C-alpha positions in Angstrom: -28.8 47.1 12.9 -27.9 43.6 14.0 -27.2 44.8 17.6 -30.5 46.6 17.6 -32.3 43.4 16.7 -30.4 41.5 19.4 -31.2 44.1 22.1 -34.8 44.3 21.1 -35.0 40.5 21.0 -33.6 40.2 24.5 -36.0 42.8 25.8 -39.0 41.1 24.3 -37.8 37.7 25.7 -37.6 39.1 29.3 -41.0 40.9 29.0 -42.6 37.9 27.3 -41.3 35.4 29.9 -42.6 37.7 32.7 -46.0 38.0 31.1 -46.2 34.2 30.5 -45.2 33.5 34.1 -47.9 35.8 35.4 -50.5 34.1 33.2 -49.3 30.6 34.3 -49.5 31.5 38.0 -52.8 33.1 37.6 -54.2 30.1 35.7 -52.9 27.8 38.4 -54.7 29.7 41.1 -57.9 30.2 39.0 -58.3 26.5 38.1 -56.6 25.1 41.3 -54.2 23.1 39.2 -50.6 22.4 40.4 -48.0 24.8 38.9 -45.9 22.0 37.4 -49.0 20.9 35.4 -49.4 24.5 34.1 -45.6 24.5 33.3 -45.9 21.2 31.4 -48.9 22.3 29.4 -49.6 26.0 29.0 -46.0 27.3 29.4 -44.4 24.5 27.4 -46.9 24.8 24.6 -46.3 28.5 24.4 -42.5 28.2 24.4 -42.6 25.4 21.8 -44.9 27.4 19.4 -41.9 28.5 17.3 -40.9 24.8 16.7 -44.5 24.0 15.7 -44.8 26.9 13.3 -41.5 26.2 11.7 -42.2 22.4 11.4 -45.7 22.7 9.9 -44.5 25.4 7.5 -41.6 23.2 6.5 -43.9 20.3 5.9 -46.3 22.3 3.7 -43.3 23.4 1.7 -41.9 19.9 1.3 -38.9 20.4 3.5 -39.9 17.8 6.1 -36.4 17.0 7.2 -36.1 20.4 8.8 -38.9 19.4 11.2 -36.9 16.5 12.6 -33.7 18.5 13.0 -35.6 21.3 14.6 -37.1 19.0 17.3 -34.0 16.9 18.0 -31.8 20.0 18.2 -34.2 21.8 20.4 -34.7 18.9 22.8 -30.9 18.5 23.3 -30.6 22.3 23.9 -33.6 22.3 26.3 -31.9 19.8 28.7 -28.2 20.4 28.1 -28.2 24.2 27.7 -31.5 25.5 29.3 -31.8 23.1 32.3 -28.0 23.3 32.8 -28.0 27.1 33.0 -31.2 27.1 35.1 -29.8 24.8 37.9 -26.4 26.5 37.8 -28.4 29.7 38.8 -30.6 28.0 41.4 -31.0 24.6 43.0 -34.3 22.9 42.0 -35.9 20.4 44.4 -37.5 17.6 42.5 -40.5 15.6 43.7 -41.6 12.0 43.0 -43.8 12.9 40.1 -40.7 13.6 38.1 -39.5 10.0 38.0 -43.0 8.5 38.2 -44.6 10.4 35.3 -42.7 13.3 33.7 -39.4 11.8 32.9 -40.8 8.4 31.8 -43.2 10.1 29.4 -40.3 12.2 28.0 -38.2 9.0 27.5 -41.0 7.0 26.0 -41.7 9.8 23.5 -37.9 10.0 22.7 -37.6 6.2 22.2 -40.8 6.1 20.1 -39.3 8.8 17.9 -36.2 6.7 17.5 -38.0 3.5 16.5 -40.3 5.4 14.1 -37.5 7.0 12.2 -34.3 5.0 12.7 -35.0 2.1 10.4 -36.8 3.7 7.4 -35.8 7.4 7.8 -39.5 8.4 7.7 -42.3 9.2 10.2 -45.4 7.9 8.5 -48.8 9.5 8.9 -50.2 6.7 11.1 -47.1 7.1 13.4 -47.9 10.8 13.6 -51.4 9.9 14.8 -49.9 7.6 17.4 -47.6 10.4 18.7 -50.4 12.9 18.9 -52.8 10.5 20.5 -50.1 9.8 23.2 -50.0 13.5 23.9 -53.8 13.7 24.4 -53.7 10.8 26.9 -50.8 12.3 28.7 -52.6 15.7 29.1 -55.7 14.0 30.3 -53.7 12.1 32.9 -51.9 15.3 34.0 -55.1 17.3 34.5 -56.9 14.5 36.3 -54.3 12.8 38.4 -51.1 14.8 38.8 -50.4 16.0 42.3 -48.4 19.1 43.4 -44.8 18.3 42.4 -42.8 21.3 43.8 -43.6 23.3 46.9 -44.3 26.9 46.1 -41.6 28.9 48.0 -43.4 32.2 47.9 -47.1 31.6 47.8 -47.8 35.0 49.3 -46.5 36.7 46.2 -48.9 34.9 43.9 -51.5 37.2 42.4 -55.0 36.0 41.5 -55.9 37.6 38.2 -59.3 37.9 36.4 -59.7 35.5 33.4 -59.4 38.2 30.8 -56.0 39.3 32.2 -54.8 35.7 32.2 -55.7 35.3 28.6 -54.1 38.7 27.7 -50.9 37.9 29.5 -50.8 34.4 27.9 -51.2 35.8 24.4 -48.8 38.7 24.6 -46.3 36.6 26.6 -46.3 33.9 24.0 -46.0 36.4 21.2 -43.3 38.3 23.1 -41.2 35.1 23.4 -41.8 34.2 19.7 -41.0 37.7 18.4 -38.0 38.1 20.7 -36.5 34.8 19.6 -37.0 35.7 16.0 -35.3 39.1 16.4 -32.4 37.5 18.4 -31.8 34.8 15.8 -32.0 37.3 12.9 -29.7 39.7 14.6 -27.2 37.1 15.7 -27.0 35.4 12.3 -26.5 38.7 10.6 -23.8 39.7 13.1 -22.1 36.4 12.8 -22.1 36.6 8.9 -20.7 40.1 9.1 -17.9 38.8 11.3 -17.1 36.0 8.7 -18.4 33.1 10.8 -19.4 30.1 8.6 -22.9 28.9 8.0 -22.1 25.6 9.7 -21.1 27.3 12.9 -24.1 29.6 12.7 -26.4 26.7 12.3 -25.1 24.6 15.2 -24.8 27.5 17.6 -27.0 30.5 16.9 -30.0 28.7 15.3 -30.0 25.6 17.6 -29.7 27.8 20.7 -32.3 30.3 19.2 -35.0 27.6 19.1 -34.6 27.1 22.8 -34.3 30.8 23.8 -38.1 31.0 24.7 -37.6 28.0 27.1 -34.5 29.6 28.5 -36.1 33.0 29.1 -39.2 31.5 30.7 -37.2 29.1 32.9 -34.7 31.7 34.2 -37.6 34.2 35.0 -39.5 31.4 36.7 -36.4 30.6 38.9 -35.9 34.3 39.7 -39.5 34.6 40.7 -39.2 31.4 42.8 -41.7 29.5 40.6 -39.4 26.5 40.1 -42.2 24.1 39.5 -43.1 26.0 36.3 -39.4 26.1 35.3 -38.8 22.4 35.5 -42.3 21.5 34.1 -41.7 23.9 31.2 -38.6 22.0 30.0 -39.9 18.5 30.4 -43.2 19.5 28.9 -41.5 21.3 26.0 -39.5 18.2 25.0 -42.7 16.0 25.2 -44.6 18.6 23.2 -41.9 18.9 20.6 -42.0 15.2 19.8 -45.7 14.3 20.4 -47.3 17.5 19.1 -44.8 19.1 16.7 -43.7 16.0 14.9 -47.1 14.3 15.5 -49.0 17.1 13.8 -46.4 17.6 11.1 -46.4 13.8 10.2 -50.3 13.8 10.1 -50.1 16.6 7.5 -47.5 14.8 5.4 -44.9 12.0 6.1 -41.7 13.4 7.6 -38.7 12.1 5.7 -35.1 12.5 6.6 -33.2 13.1 3.3 -29.8 11.5 2.6 -27.9 14.8 3.2 -29.3 15.0 6.8 -28.6 11.4 7.9 -26.4 12.7 10.8 -29.7 13.4 12.6 -30.3 9.6 12.8 -26.7 8.4 12.9 -25.6 10.9 15.6 -27.9 13.6 16.9 -30.9 11.4 18.0 -28.5 9.3 20.2 -27.4 12.5 21.8 -31.0 13.4 22.5 -31.7 10.0 24.1 -28.5 10.1 26.2 -29.0 13.7 27.5 -32.6 13.0 28.3 -31.7 9.8 30.1 -28.9 11.4 32.2 -31.3 13.7 34.0 -32.6 10.8 36.0 -29.4 9.7 37.7 -28.5 13.3 38.3 -31.7 13.8 40.2 -30.7 11.0 42.6 -27.0 11.5 42.9 -25.2 12.8 44.9 -28.3 14.0 46.8 -31.7 12.5 46.2 -34.4 14.6 44.4 -32.3 17.7 43.8 -30.6 19.3 40.9 -27.8 21.8 41.8 -25.0 23.7 40.1 -22.8 20.6 39.8 -25.5 18.9 37.8 -25.9 22.0 35.7 -22.2 22.0 34.9 -22.4 18.4 33.8 -25.5 19.1 31.5 -24.0 22.3 30.1 -20.6 20.5 29.5 -22.4 17.7 27.7 -24.1 20.3 25.4 -20.9 22.1 24.7 -19.2 18.8 23.8 -22.2 18.0 21.5 -21.7 21.3 19.7 -18.0 20.7 19.5 -18.2 17.2 18.0 -20.9 18.3 15.6 -18.5 20.9 14.2 -15.5 18.6 14.2 
């Protein structure tokens, strides 16, 4: 049964990613908004929905520490694993908006999270309001001032859709990614337990990767369909959304506390999140300016593998 869940999960992820991409491209054409903005808003919100659902549910049940681990682990996987695999598959040309707007906002959000939680182990409700307010300001800026960031390589393949189809594809695409990731995680955890793999290994590998599976599916499909602006925007936007919206909303509901048994999140994991988010900037400029290729992908993926290894050690 585990294998059936895994196969069905993968199938739903592929279909969901494809539907979401169609909706994103259609929305970009309909509203005349640059694709990277759609990637950083609509697509990243849809792929981060599982994190939001899990975190809010955890907060309501009093398990607020899960929300922090969920976001930090997902952000590390989004850059190290998902972006790493994506640029190994295909080179991504990066435009100036990346280092002028997108990357700085991701780093500011990451550093804010660090300062909010590192000294007292808790994100207070007013800090949640600050995080969420920053997201609103960022979205307004994106929609009003952001220019086209990545040239569309195959504009003739873009299909203009009626609004009802865009909404339909958006909803079923988001549900497909969520359902697919749930089935994949359930099947993988069950299979791993049947094979005698420990809970610690399952938690660091299957579950942490599973939270980033929607981003991975959406990004790979975007690269295959030559919609690289959506792919890059999705990952940066997802990390921004995870901190500012997921933790912001969760903290507004109830203060998010990291319990003593989860202090490795503050003593180790959050530094990995800051480092792997930072390293993307120099990789974009060296050895060739404004480009991420397979060599950069190997560095990012290698860093993620080392993170998993030292977490298990």
